N, C-alpha and C positions, 0 to 999 in steps of 0.2 A: 317589789315588780316582781311578779313570777309569769312567764311567759313561756310560751309554748319553743319559737324560734328565736329565742335572744335570751340574754345571759347578761343579768347588770350586776356591778360591784360599783358599790359608794363609798367612798374614802378622800375623805379629807374635800367638802366640798366640790368632787372630781369624780362625775357620772361616767364610767368605762363600759360599755354599752359593746357584745359581741352578738355579732348574727351567729347563731349556732345552728349551722345543718352541717358540721362540717364532711361528715359522709359523703353527702352530696356537695360539695364546694360551696357550701353554705347559698346555697340556689335560693332565688327567690320567689317566691310564693304569694296567694295573696292572702294567706293566714298570715305572712310574713309581714307585707302589706300593712295589715289591720293593725299587728299590733307594735308596730312603728309608730305610725297615725297617733295611737293611743298613748304608746310614751312621749312624744313630742310633746303633745297637748297636757300632758300631764307633766312635765319634766318642766313647763315653762311657766307652771304655778306653785311649784315646791321651792321653797324657798332656802329649804337643806341643798340643795345643787345649785350649784354655779357656772360650774360646764359639762359639758357634754365631750366624751371619748367615743367616736366607733370604729370599730375594728371588726375582723372574724376570728373565731376559730378555727385551729390548723391552720393547713397553710398557703389557705387564700383566704381573700375580702369577701367579694361576693362572683359567683362564673355565670352571672347573668339570671335570667328567669328559666323557674324548670321547666324544661319543656315536654315532661312524661306523662303529663296530666291529660286527662280523656276531655273530648271535646275541643273548646276552644279554650287552649292553653293558659289563655292571658285571661282567662275568667270572663269575659266578654258575652253578652247574650244577644246569639245570632239570627234570633228571631224579632229583632227590633230597629228600625230603619231613624236612627236620631238626626236631626240637621242642627243648623249651626244654631238658628232658633232655642231650642231645648237646652243648649250648651251655654247659652248667655242667661236663659231664663228661668231653667227647672232643677238645676244640681242642687243638691243639699250640701248640708254639714261634711267638711273633709273624713267623720269618724261614718260616715252611712254609705255604702254600696250602691249602686243604680246600676251594675254591670254594662255599663257605656261609658264610662269617664275611664281613663288611662290608671291605675294604680299607682303606679311610678311619681306620679304626677300628685296622688295624693299623699302621698310619702314628701316629698320634696318640698309641698306647700304648707307642710307641717313644721317642716324644718322653718322654713322661709320664716315662719310667722312666729317660732321658737323665743323667746326674750333671753336666753342664751347661749353666749360662743359655744361651736358645735367642729369638734375637729375629728377628722379623717386619717385616721392611722390606717394607711393603706397597706398591709402586711404580704401581699399576695397578688393571684390575679384578680381583676376586678372590669369584668366587661359586660356590655349590654347595660340593664339597670343597675348592675353593680360599679358599672365607671359613672353614670345619668345621679344616679343618687348622693352621691358626693359630691355636685357642684350646688347646691343649695347651702352644703358646708361651707364653714368661714375659713379654714383653713384644709392644705390636705398634704399628708404629711405623709411619703411615699418611703416604703423597703426596699432595698438591693434587689429582694424579690420581685419586686411589684411587676405587675403587665397589666397594661391599660387597652382598652379595646372600644370603640362607638360602631359595634361590628352589626347593624341594623340592616345595611343593604345587602349582606350576605342572606339573611332571611327573608329578603323581598318586603320588606316594613320600614315603618322612618322613625326616627330619632324619638323618644317619648320623658317623662317623668321632667316635662319644661326646658328638656335641654336645649330647646331653640332659644330659648329667651337668654338662659345661664351662661352655654357656652362661649357662643359669642363674646359676650361681657368679658368673660376671665380670660380670654387668649386670643381676642380679634375674630373680624369673619373668614378671613384666608384659612388662619391654623384651624378655625372649628371646620370646614368646610374639608377643609383636605382630610382631616380625620374622618367626618363622620359618609365622606364621597367614597375614601378609600378603601372604609371599613379594615382599615390592619389595625393590630395590635400590636403594641409599641411597648419600651422599656419606660424604664424607672428613668434613663439618663432623657431619654425623646420628649415625656412628661413633665421635665424640668426644664429641657430645653426651650420648649412650646410655652409654658408660662402656668402650667396645669398646676403641676407641684412648687411647693414654698422649699421644699429641700426633699433629700434624700437621706434615709439614715442606714446605716446596718440590722440586720432584723432583730439583732438581741436589744439594742439601743430604740427601738422603735417607738415603745409604748412609750418607757421611762421619756423620752423625750418631748412625747407629744403629752405628758404630763404637766412639765415641766413648764413647758408653752401654757397649759392652761392655768398653772397656777399664777402666771403673768398678766392673764385677763380678770383675775378674780381676786388674790392676796390684796389686802387693802384698797378694794373697789366696791364702787357705791353701785348693787346689783341695778338698781333703779337708770342710775348713768349709762351703764353696760347694758342694760337692754335697752334705750333709747338709740343710743348711739349705731349698736347694731342693725336696727330698722332706720335708721336712718341714710346711714351709709348703703345699704341695700335698696332703699326705694327711693330716695332723691335725686341719685346718679340716673334714674329713669325716668327723671320729671323735662318738662318739654322746657322750662326755662328757671334759672336759678332763682327768681322769687318765688317760685312754689318750695324752693327748698327753705328759703329766711323765713319763708311763715311758719315750718317746722321748725326748725333753729330757733326760733322767739322764744316759741313756746317752750321748748328742751329746757332750752337758757332762763328762761323766767323761774317753770318750778323748781329746776334742781339748785340753782342759785337760794330758792328760800327753802331748799328741804335739804339733802345731804351735802349740797353745797358750803352752809353753813360750817359744817363742823366739818369740811375739809379744808375751810381756808385757815379756820382754827389749829388744824392739826401742822398744816405747813407754818402759821408764824410762829408754833411755840415746838417744832421740831421734834413731831413726836407722829407714830400713828395711827390714823384716825380708826373713829368705832361711829360707821353707819348703818342709821339707823334704818333706812330705807328699805321695801322689799318689793323684789318683782312680782309678788302677788298681790299687792296695792299701789297701780301705778296713777298717774295723774290724770284728773279727768277729762284731757283732753286727747288720752290716750284710749284705743287704738284711732286716729287722727286718719287712717288709710280707712278704716271700714264705711 
């Protein structure tokens, strides 16, 4: 995978993705957005990848949007006047830019749709889109040097990247409102206290600890069951009634039980490691149930 703003390293089924604009503190650009969308759509179908770790090159994770561009620095077309009807009916695939939709949202939706577990290894400052892009990732590990901020209020803009959906679900409405409305930059200890970070790590140990966690998600695991479980937990929690989760759970249980589940049960009874044959690129026919 060759990109201008990303560096990728695949080892033992774990893909480490580094945001790679270190001289600009990995500031986010439209090009980076499109490359991240392409990467996550590709990774989702790549059976050589079991899990993804996202981190930053150099001393920052991502210092937010690069504000040095000409014209609309967010890459939006100011000659147009979109309305909610357009947003409901006219949006194309995430891979297509229309210069109306938020590019951060294109990225987080591509992460949300991914079949593979995604871990953020936040190695340094992560503000604006640098913070919100991590919310769609399944786990956030932070370095002791991490600094986080939902700083949109300082710029007179609003939270983006679907963060108004993700952040309250992760930390609760009260904490989400405080962080967004204050626009404060907070340290790793505050992120841990508020429930945003799973854990805080010494800088030199962060990536190794993220890899160790990724191995727990991939070794002796069915890629099909992992993909289904990830989507079920993200999506079913937002359903109006548990009967909706029951419908999905039932289909997922049925098809895994006649697929990798047979090998999993046999391996358990025979006290050996399982040899799962299922592939995330070949999901059961009912997937994706949410389209």
